[in-house]
C-alpha positions as CSV (number, residue, x, y, z in Angstrom):
1,M,-63.4,62.5,-54.1
2,K,-60.9,61.6,-56.8
3,K,-59.1,64.9,-56.1
4,L,-58.9,64.0,-52.4
5,I,-57.5,60.6,-53.2
6,T,-54.9,62.1,-55.6
7,L,-53.9,64.7,-53.0
8,A,-53.6,62.0,-50.3
9,L,-51.4,59.9,-52.6
10,A,-49.2,62.9,-53.4
11,L,-48.7,63.6,-49.7
12,V,-47.8,60.0,-49.0
13,F,-45.3,60.0,-51.8
14,L,-43.8,63.3,-50.7
15,T,-43.5,62.2,-47.1
16,A,-41.8,58.9,-48.2
17,C,-39.3,60.9,-50.3
18,Q,-38.5,63.2,-47.4
19,E,-37.9,60.2,-45.1
20,Q,-35.3,58.7,-47.5
21,P,-31.7,59.6,-46.5
22,Q,-29.8,61.9,-48.8
23,R,-27.5,59.8,-50.9
24,W,-25.5,62.5,-52.5
25,T,-24.1,65.8,-51.3
26,N,-21.2,68.3,-51.8
27,T,-21.4,69.6,-48.3
28,S,-20.8,67.3,-45.3
29,P,-18.5,66.9,-42.2
30,E,-16.7,64.2,-44.2
31,I,-16.0,66.6,-47.0
32,D,-14.7,69.1,-44.5
33,V,-12.3,66.4,-43.2
34,T,-11.2,65.7,-46.7
35,K,-10.4,69.4,-47.3
36,A,-8.5,69.5,-44.1
37,L,-6.6,66.4,-45.1
38,I,-5.5,68.0,-48.4
39,K,-4.5,71.2,-46.6
40,D,-2.4,69.3,-44.1
41,Y,-0.7,67.4,-47.0
42,E,0.1,70.7,-48.8
43,D,1.4,72.3,-45.6
44,G,3.5,69.2,-44.7
45,N,1.7,69.1,-41.4
46,W,2.0,65.3,-41.1
47,E,1.0,65.1,-37.4
48,N,-2.4,66.6,-38.2
49,W,-2.7,64.8,-41.5
50,I,-2.4,61.3,-39.9
51,N,-5.1,62.2,-37.3
52,H,-7.7,62.2,-40.1
53,Y,-7.3,58.4,-40.4
54,S,-8.5,55.6,-38.1
55,D,-5.8,53.6,-36.4
56,T,-6.6,50.6,-38.6
57,A,-7.1,52.5,-41.9
58,K,-6.2,50.6,-45.1
59,V,-4.7,52.6,-47.8
60,Y,-4.4,51.6,-51.5
61,H,-2.4,53.8,-53.8
62,N,-2.1,52.5,-57.3
63,S,-2.0,49.0,-55.7
64,T,-4.1,46.1,-54.6
65,E,-1.9,45.8,-51.5
66,S,-2.8,48.0,-48.6
67,I,-0.4,50.0,-46.5
68,S,-1.0,52.0,-43.3
69,S,-1.4,55.8,-43.1
70,K,1.9,55.9,-41.3
71,Q,3.6,54.2,-44.2
72,L,1.9,56.5,-46.6
73,S,3.1,59.6,-44.7
74,D,6.6,58.3,-44.6
75,G,6.5,57.8,-48.3
76,F,5.2,61.3,-48.9
77,K,7.9,62.8,-46.8
78,E,10.6,61.1,-48.8
79,T,9.2,61.7,-52.3
80,L,8.1,65.3,-51.7
81,A,11.6,66.3,-50.7
82,D,12.3,66.3,-54.5
83,Y,9.9,69.2,-55.0
84,S,10.3,72.9,-54.3
85,S,6.6,73.3,-54.3
86,Y,3.5,71.1,-54.7
87,G,-0.2,71.1,-54.2
88,F,-3.6,70.7,-55.8
89,S,-5.2,73.2,-58.1
90,E,-8.2,74.6,-56.2
91,E,-9.9,75.7,-59.5
92,E,-9.7,72.1,-60.9
93,T,-10.9,70.3,-57.7
94,Y,-14.2,68.6,-57.4
95,I,-15.4,66.9,-54.2
96,E,-18.6,65.0,-53.5
97,M,-20.0,62.4,-51.0
98,I,-22.3,59.5,-51.6
99,I,-23.9,57.0,-49.3
100,D,-23.9,53.6,-51.0
101,D,-26.5,50.7,-50.7
102,K,-24.6,49.5,-47.6
103,D,-25.0,52.9,-46.0
104,D,-21.2,53.4,-46.2
105,K,-20.1,57.0,-46.6
106,W,-17.6,57.7,-49.5
107,V,-16.0,61.0,-50.4
108,Y,-14.8,61.2,-54.0
109,F,-12.0,63.7,-54.8
110,W,-10.8,64.8,-58.3
111,S,-8.1,67.3,-58.9
112,N,-4.9,68.1,-60.7
113,W,-1.7,67.8,-58.6
114,K,1.0,70.3,-59.6
115,G,4.6,70.1,-58.5
116,T,8.0,71.8,-59.3
117,I,11.1,69.6,-59.3
118,N,14.1,70.9,-57.3
119,E,17.0,72.2,-59.2
120,T,15.5,71.8,-62.7
121,E,12.3,73.8,-61.7
122,K,10.4,71.6,-64.1
123,E,6.6,71.9,-63.5
124,L,4.5,68.8,-63.6
125,T,0.7,68.2,-63.6
126,V,-0.8,64.8,-62.6
127,P,-4.6,64.1,-62.4
128,V,-5.5,62.5,-59.1
129,H,-8.6,60.6,-58.0
130,L,-9.2,59.7,-54.4
131,A,-12.0,57.5,-52.9
132,L,-12.2,57.8,-49.1
133,Q,-14.5,55.7,-46.9
134,F,-15.5,57.3,-43.6
135,T,-16.7,56.0,-40.3
136,D,-17.3,58.4,-37.4
137,A,-15.6,61.2,-39.4
138,K,-12.3,59.1,-39.8
139,I,-10.9,57.7,-43.0
140,V,-11.1,53.9,-42.7
141,E,-10.3,53.0,-46.3
142,E,-8.6,55.0,-49.1
143,Y,-8.0,54.4,-52.8
144,A,-5.9,56.6,-54.9
145,F,-5.3,56.5,-58.6
146,Y,-2.6,58.6,-60.4
147,D,0.1,58.1,-63.1
148,T,3.6,58.6,-61.7
149,S,5.4,58.0,-65.0
150,S,5.9,61.7,-65.7
151,L,7.3,62.2,-62.2
152,A,9.8,59.4,-62.6
153,A,10.9,60.7,-66.0
154,A,11.5,64.2,-64.7
155,L,13.6,62.9,-61.8
156,K,15.7,60.8,-64.3
157,E,16.2,64.0,-66.3
158,R,17.5,65.7,-63.2
159,E,19.8,62.9,-62.4
160,A,21.2,62.9,-65.9
161,A,21.8,66.7,-65.7
162,R,23.7,66.2,-62.4
163,M,25.9,63.6,-64.0
164,N,26.9,66.1,-66.7
165,E,27.9,68.7,-64.1
166,E,31.6,69.1,-63.2
167,G,32.4,67.4,-59.9
168,Y,29.4,65.1,-60.0
169,Q,29.8,62.0,-57.7
170,S,27.8,58.9,-57.9
171,N,26.3,57.4,-54.8
172,F,29.1,54.7,-54.9
173,E,31.8,57.4,-55.1
174,I,30.2,59.4,-52.2
175,V,30.1,56.4,-49.9
176,K,33.7,55.4,-50.9
177,S,34.8,59.0,-50.0
178,I,33.2,58.5,-46.6
179,Y,35.4,55.5,-45.8
180,D,38.5,57.3,-47.2
181,N,37.9,60.3,-45.0
182,F,37.2,58.1,-42.0
183,A,40.5,56.3,-42.6
184,K,42.4,59.6,-42.8
185,G,40.6,61.0,-39.7
186,D,39.0,63.8,-41.8
187,I,35.8,63.9,-39.7
188,P,34.6,67.3,-41.1
189,A,34.7,65.9,-44.7
190,F,32.9,62.7,-43.4
191,L,30.1,64.8,-41.8
192,A,29.8,67.1,-44.8
193,V,28.1,64.4,-46.9
194,L,25.4,63.6,-44.3
195,D,22.0,65.2,-44.7
196,P,21.1,67.7,-41.9
197,K,18.4,65.3,-40.9
198,V,20.3,62.1,-41.5
199,E,18.9,59.1,-39.6
200,W,21.9,57.1,-38.2
201,N,21.0,53.6,-37.0
202,E,23.5,51.6,-35.0
203,A,23.0,47.8,-34.8
204,E,20.7,46.7,-32.0
205,N,22.6,45.9,-28.8
206,F,25.7,47.6,-30.2
207,I,27.7,49.5,-27.5
208,Y,26.8,52.9,-29.0
209,A,23.2,52.2,-29.9
210,D,21.8,53.8,-26.8
211,G,21.0,57.0,-28.8
212,S,19.9,55.2,-31.9
213,P,18.6,56.5,-34.2
214,Y,20.8,59.5,-34.1
215,I,19.3,62.4,-36.0
216,G,21.6,64.8,-37.7
217,P,25.4,64.9,-38.1
218,D,26.1,66.5,-34.8
219,S,24.1,63.9,-32.9
220,F,25.9,61.1,-34.7
221,N,29.3,62.7,-34.2
222,K,28.8,63.1,-30.4
223,G,27.0,59.8,-29.9
224,V,29.3,57.6,-32.0
225,L,32.4,59.1,-33.5
226,A,33.6,60.9,-30.4
227,R,33.0,57.9,-28.3
228,I,35.0,55.6,-30.7
229,G,37.9,58.1,-30.5
230,A,37.7,58.1,-26.7
231,D,37.4,54.4,-26.1
232,W,39.5,52.8,-28.8
233,E,43.2,53.0,-29.6
234,Y,42.4,52.5,-33.2
235,W,39.2,51.6,-35.2
236,K,39.6,50.5,-38.8
237,I,37.4,48.9,-41.5
238,G,39.3,46.3,-43.4
239,E,38.4,44.1,-46.4
240,L,36.0,46.8,-47.5
241,Q,33.7,46.0,-50.5
242,L,31.1,48.4,-51.9
243,T,28.1,47.4,-54.0
244,D,25.6,49.6,-55.8
245,M,22.0,48.7,-55.0
246,S,18.6,49.9,-56.2
247,N,16.6,52.8,-54.6
248,N,19.7,55.0,-54.1
249,M,21.3,52.5,-51.7
250,V,24.9,51.3,-51.4
251,L,26.0,48.2,-49.5
252,A,29.3,48.1,-47.7
253,T,30.8,45.0,-46.2
254,G,34.1,44.4,-44.4
255,R,35.5,43.8,-40.9
256,Y,35.9,46.0,-37.9
257,Q,39.5,45.9,-36.7
258,A,40.0,47.7,-33.4
259,K,41.8,47.7,-30.0
260,N,40.1,48.9,-26.8
261,K,42.1,51.4,-24.8
262,N,40.9,50.2,-21.3
263,T,41.1,46.4,-21.8
264,G,43.7,46.1,-24.6
265,K,41.4,43.6,-26.2
266,E,41.2,43.5,-30.0
267,I,38.2,42.8,-32.3
268,N,38.0,41.5,-35.8
269,A,34.2,41.5,-36.5
270,Q,32.1,41.1,-39.6
271,V,30.2,44.3,-40.5
272,A,27.7,45.4,-43.1
273,H,26.6,49.0,-43.7
274,V,23.6,50.0,-45.8
275,W,23.7,53.6,-47.0
276,T,20.7,55.4,-48.5
277,L,21.4,58.7,-50.3
278,K,19.3,61.4,-51.8
279,S,20.5,64.4,-53.8
280,G,24.2,63.6,-53.0
281,K,23.6,63.3,-49.3
282,V,23.3,60.4,-46.9
283,V,19.8,60.3,-45.5
284,I,19.7,56.9,-43.8
285,F,22.5,54.7,-42.4
286,Q,22.0,51.2,-41.0
287,Q,24.7,49.1,-39.3
288,Y,24.9,45.3,-38.9
289,T,27.8,43.7,-37.0
290,D,28.9,41.2,-34.4
291,T,27.7,43.1,-31.4
292,K,28.7,40.4,-28.9
293,Q,32.3,40.4,-29.9
294,V,32.4,44.2,-29.5
295,A,30.7,44.1,-26.2
296,E,33.1,41.5,-24.8
297,A,36.1,43.6,-25.9
298,V,35.1,46.5,-23.5
299,K,34.7,44.2,-20.5
């Protein structure tokens, strides 16, 4: 009888254990999504990468302030341009999933990120830990922890090396050369310092903002410079002042001084330009000006 009771209790215990959901695993659909996320990151396939996130996903990277997955991808695109190669070490990667007491699914990712700096070819290794919360196979919350100090130091070393090279120009000097070349009418030299994928933003409601943002030097040349040449007897920038800013930006302020060919009307409008440079090339331009005055001059 005692044996029967013991056997019955064992069966009840075993059944109860089998009915409990598995709280830990290293194989799951969520882990597969995480692996796909990492692959898309390494391949630079940002369209696929962002699809692994829910529309309202909150992302925290070394911060208590959240950003969106779109903001994260934009940041990655900008920072990864400094590297000739990058990715995670497959041999040093560990992934697991747990289900917490609230029945939330979390995937934990540990690995070593390795990257090679452009120009200097310096190789860097940074340990990375990700915690990804999933709902319906989409990332709804993400936390990432990694030390960027070695990356910042390596980029500073590269900048210092550039400054020692013959012919090096600071961001300030590059932007000044743009205005000098524009004043001389040397458009090829102007365009030469624009990144092949430069994003050129004319002020909202400006007469040439219909194609804004113009992507690439050719698009900007046709959409803005060529039209200025066709529509205006002259177009100058007077009272020019340049100011170095942080984050590789230069601020230019002055006044547009121009005369329209068709109406004969002149303008003398305040203007501000914000230039963002990377590796000696302009990558983003933003214009601010008195658009009303310019619009009235062409009527």
